[in-house]
C-alpha positions in Angstrom: 0.0 0.0 0.0 1.3 3.5 -0.9 2.4 5.8 2.0 -0.3 8.2 3.1 -3.6 8.6 4.8 -6.1 5.9 3.7 -8.9 7.0 1.5 -12.6 5.8 1.5 -12.0 2.9 -0.9 -9.0 1.6 1.2 -11.1 1.9 4.4 -13.8 -0.2 2.7 -11.1 -2.8 1.8 -10.0 -2.9 5.4 -13.5 -3.5 6.6 -13.9 -6.3 4.0 -10.7 -7.9 5.1 -11.6 -7.7 8.8 -9.0 -5.1 9.7 -12.0 -3.0 10.9 -14.9 -4.9 12.5 -17.9 -4.1 14.6 -20.6 -5.6 16.8 -23.2 -4.3 14.3 -22.6 -4.1 10.5 -20.6 -1.0 9.5 -22.8 1.4 7.4 -21.7 3.0 4.2 -22.5 6.5 5.6 -19.8 6.0 8.3 -17.1 6.0 5.6 -15.9 9.6 4.9 -13.3 10.6 2.3 -10.4 10.0 4.6 -11.9 8.8 7.9 -14.4 6.4 9.5 -17.1 7.6 11.9 -17.2 5.5 15.1 -20.5 4.6 16.9 -21.3 4.6 20.6 -22.2 1.2 22.1 -25.1 0.7 24.4 -23.4 1.2 27.8 -21.6 4.1 29.5 -19.5 3.9 32.6 -19.4 6.9 34.9 -15.8 7.0 36.2 -14.1 9.0 39.0 -11.5 10.5 36.7 -10.1 10.5 33.2 -7.4 7.9 32.7 -5.1 6.2 30.3 -4.7 2.4 30.8 -0.9 2.3 30.5 1.3 -0.5 29.4 0.1 -4.0 30.3 -3.4 -2.8 31.4 -6.7 -3.0 29.6 -9.5 -0.4 29.7 -11.8 -3.0 31.3 -9.2 -3.5 34.1 -9.1 0.2 34.8 -12.9 0.4 34.6 -13.2 -2.2 37.3 -11.1 0.1 39.6 -12.7 3.5 38.6 -16.3 2.9 37.7 -18.9 4.6 40.0 -21.9 3.3 38.1 -23.0 1.8 34.8 -25.6 3.5 32.5 -27.6 2.1 29.6 -27.8 4.4 26.6 -30.7 2.5 25.0 -33.5 5.0 24.7 -31.3 7.9 25.5 -29.4 8.8 28.7 -28.2 12.1 30.1 -24.4 12.5 30.3 -24.0 15.3 32.8 -21.7 18.3 32.5 -18.5 18.0 34.4 -18.6 14.2 34.7 -16.4 11.7 32.9 -17.8 8.7 31.1 -16.3 5.8 29.2 -18.3 4.2 26.4 -17.2 1.1 24.5 -17.5 1.7 20.8 -19.1 -0.7 18.3 -16.0 -0.8 16.2 -12.6 -2.5 16.8 -9.4 -2.5 14.7 -6.6 -4.9 13.9 -3.8 -2.8 12.4 -0.9 -4.3 10.4 2.6 -3.3 11.1 3.4 0.0 9.5 -0.1 1.4 9.9 -1.2 3.7 12.8 -4.5 5.4 13.5 -5.6 8.7 15.0 -9.0 9.8 16.3 -10.7 13.1 16.9 -14.1 14.5 17.8 -16.4 15.2 14.9 -17.0 18.8 14.0 -20.5 19.1 15.6 -19.3 17.5 18.8 -16.3 19.9 19.2 -18.7 22.8 18.7 -20.7 21.6 21.6 -17.7 21.7 23.9 -18.2 18.0 24.3 -14.7 16.7 25.0 -14.4 13.1 23.7 -11.2 11.1 23.1 -10.6 7.6 22.0 -8.6 5.2 24.3 -7.3 1.7 23.7 -6.0 -1.2 25.7 -2.5 -0.5 27.0 -2.8 3.1 25.6 -0.4 5.7 26.7 -1.8 8.6 24.6 -5.3 9.8 23.9 -6.7 9.6 20.3 -3.7 7.5 19.1 -3.7 3.8 18.0 -0.2 2.3 17.6 0.8 0.1 14.8 -0.1 -3.6 15.2 -2.9 -2.8 17.7 -5.6 -5.5 17.7 -8.4 -4.7 20.1 -11.4 -2.7 21.1 -11.9 1.1 21.0 -13.5 3.2 23.7 -14.7 6.8 23.9 -14.0 8.9 26.9 -16.7 11.6 27.1 -16.7 14.6 29.3 -19.3 17.3 28.6 -17.9 20.7 29.4 -20.6 23.3 28.7 -23.8 21.4 28.2 -25.2 18.1 29.5 -26.2 15.9 26.5 -28.5 13.1 25.8 -26.7 10.2 24.0 -27.9 7.0 22.4 -26.3 3.9 21.0 -25.1 4.2 17.4 -24.5 8.0 17.6 -21.3 9.3 15.9 -19.1 11.4 18.2 -15.6 10.3 17.1 -13.9 9.7 13.8 -10.7 7.8 13.0 -8.1 8.1 10.2 -5.5 5.5 9.2 -1.9 6.3 8.3 0.3 4.1 6.3 3.9 5.1 7.0 5.1 8.7 7.1 2.3 11.0 5.9 3.5 14.5 6.9 3.9 17.1 4.1 6.9 19.4 4.9 6.9 23.1 4.4 8.7 23.1 1.1 6.2 20.7 -0.5 3.3 22.6 1.1 4.5 25.8 -0.6 4.6 24.0 -3.9 1.0 22.7 -3.4 -0.1 26.3 -2.6 1.5 27.5 -5.8 -0.4 24.9 -7.9 -3.7 25.3 -6.1 -4.2 27.8 -3.3 -4.7 26.3 0.1 -5.5 29.6 1.8 -6.7 33.0 1.0 -4.0 35.7 1.0 -0.4 35.1 1.6 0.3 31.8 3.3 2.1 31.6 6.7 3.9 28.3 6.4 6.0 27.1 9.3 5.6 23.5 10.5 2.2 23.6 8.7 -0.2 26.4 7.7 -0.7 29.1 10.3 -4.2 30.6 10.7 -5.5 33.6 12.6 -8.7 34.8 14.2 -11.3 37.1 12.6 -12.5 39.8 14.9 -13.3 42.4 12.2 -16.2 40.8 10.2 -17.0 42.3 6.8 -20.6 43.0 8.0 -21.7 43.9 11.5 -19.9 43.3 14.8 -20.8 39.7 15.6 -17.5 37.8 16.0 -18.5 34.7 18.0 -20.5 33.0 20.6 -19.8 32.2 24.3 -21.4 29.2 26.0 -23.8 30.1 28.8 -22.8 28.6 32.1 -26.3 27.4 33.0 -28.5 26.0 30.3 -30.6 22.9 29.4 -29.5 19.6 27.9 -28.7 19.1 24.3 -30.2 15.9 22.7 -27.6 14.8 20.2 -30.3 13.3 18.0 -32.1 16.7 17.5 -30.8 18.7 14.5 -31.7 22.3 13.7 -33.8 22.2 16.9 -32.5 24.5 19.6 -32.7 28.3 19.9 -29.1 29.5 20.1 -30.2 32.3 22.6 -31.0 29.6 25.2 -27.4 28.3 25.1 -25.1 31.0 23.8 -24.3 34.6 24.4 -23.3 36.6 21.3 -19.8 38.1 21.3 -19.6 41.5 19.6 -16.8 44.0 19.1 -16.1 47.0 17.0 -12.6 47.3 18.2 -11.1 44.1 16.7 -10.3 42.6 20.1 -12.1 40.6 22.8 -11.1 39.5 26.3 -11.4 35.7 26.9 -12.7 34.8 30.3 -11.0 32.0 32.3 -13.0 28.8 32.0 -15.3 30.1 29.2 -15.8 28.4 25.9 -16.1 30.3 22.6 -17.0 29.7 19.0 -14.9 32.0 16.8 -13.8 31.8 13.1 -10.6 32.0 11.2 -9.7 35.1 9.2 -8.4 32.9 6.4 -10.4 30.7 4.0 -8.8 27.3 3.9 -8.8 24.6 1.2 -7.7 20.9 1.4 -6.9 19.6 -2.1 -8.2 16.2 -3.1 -4.8 14.5 -2.6 -4.3 15.9 0.9 -5.8 15.7 4.4 -5.1 18.0 7.3 -5.1 17.9 11.1 -5.3 21.0 13.3 -2.1 20.9 15.4 -2.5 20.6 19.2 -2.5 23.6 21.4 0.9 25.2 22.0 1.5 27.1 25.2 3.4 29.8 23.3 0.2 30.9 21.6 -1.4 32.2 24.8 -3.7 31.3 27.7 -6.2 29.3 25.7 -6.6 26.1 23.6 -8.0 25.9 20.2 -10.0 22.9 18.8 -11.5 19.7 19.8 -12.3 18.5 16.3 -9.0 18.3 14.4 -9.5 16.5 11.1 -10.1 18.2 7.7 -11.2 15.8 4.9 -9.9 16.1 1.3 -12.1 18.6 -0.5 -12.9 20.8 2.5 -13.1 24.3 1.0 -11.7 23.1 -2.2 -12.6 24.8 -5.5 -11.3 23.1 -8.7 -11.2 26.6 -10.2 -8.5 27.5 -7.7 -10.3 29.4 -4.9 -9.9 28.6 -1.2 -13.4 28.5 0.1 -14.2 27.6 3.7 -13.1 29.3 6.9 -12.2 27.2 10.0 -14.4 27.4 13.0 -12.4 27.7 16.2 -13.4 26.1 19.4 -11.6 28.1 22.0 -11.3 27.6 25.8 -9.5 30.1 27.9 -7.3 28.8 30.8 -6.3 30.4 34.1 -5.9 34.1 33.2 -8.0 36.5 31.1 -6.5 36.9 27.7 -6.8 39.7 25.1 -7.3 38.2 21.7 -6.6 40.5 18.8 -7.9 40.5 15.2 -5.4 38.6 13.0 -3.6 37.0 15.9 -2.2 33.6 14.9 -4.0 31.0 17.0 -3.1 27.7 15.5 -1.8 25.8 12.4 -3.0 23.1 10.1 -0.6 20.2 9.4 -1.1 18.8 5.9 -0.7 15.1 5.1 -0.6 13.3 1.8 -3.3 10.8 0.9 -2.4 7.2 0.0 -4.8 7.7 -3.0 -7.4 10.3 -4.0 -10.8 9.5 -2.4 -13.7 8.4 -4.5 -15.8 11.1 -2.8 -14.7 14.5 -1.6 -16.0 16.6 1.3 -18.7 19.0 0.3 -19.1 17.9 -3.3 -19.9 14.2 -3.3 -21.3 13.8 0.3 -23.7 15.7 2.5 -21.3 18.0 4.3 -22.7 20.3 7.0 -19.9 22.9 7.0 -18.7 23.4 3.4 -18.4 27.0 2.6 -18.9 27.9 6.2 -18.3 31.1 8.1 -19.1 31.6 11.8 -21.4 28.7 12.6 -22.7 26.8 15.6 -23.2 23.0 15.5 -26.0 21.5 13.5 -28.1 21.0 16.6 -28.9 24.7 16.7 -31.1 26.8 14.5 -29.3 29.1 12.1 -28.5 32.5 13.6 
């Protein structure tokens, strides 16, 4: 198999060969251009604290030590804000040598401030599956801003598969941009593509949303359902700056429009302390075709999921807040994000998750 991130056809081949299996047949709609959506099982374990199993330990062994009570998700169950749950996923993997996998929250889940990470038996890192791993997958779920109602089969996490070294270096990324722009304006390329925050919108003064501290539950099965005013405060400024409050969660948007060419995927790099007193993103994957225009335009801005840490922090318009790390695909997907599949966030600007009515 050619080096790179596996595309949809290759993921289908893995399923057919038994490299990916599940307790219930895997559905075609779970297969994305460069990732596979993972489904919740029917049980959740409320645990005392987040954990990693560590070498020589299984998740089930740690659950025996840390579980406070077990919850059935059948028919829907409330996962409460501030609590930690572990849910066995329907899918399991058997990776060959040379192949690794990485997981992330899906876009709509990150925008709910619903922290969810995949863990594995003997795991020493969140959201990372080492080469040769053969075993079950689990989702650790910790609602941060809103309690949620979850059910079996719902899609909170996604996983990509990497064959060998997939990273595109800066020189190659500049060549890709020269052939087909990956960002509007002049690219800031240093260990990936830098992006900044937009606090001077072209129309009006609405720059983002801040999650209310006390609100109702969000049923993950209900789309285009909730009034944003019941859950979010609008963030407005005419000065091109805002002050982030410690412990608060914000939805903001990148100043740049971003594109992922068909032969690339991208991952938002983890938070770096040098950026400031906040973290950006829960949902880190960008599928091939995101924002891509075959005519050469970079089309979709990145929504930023921002949580401020210990100290108030002044965020300025155009301040660099993160970077996208581009990866090569093993092959071009049969279907691209936004053009061949029903994609919720193609061509997006500032936008809440799909559970809320449009502002």
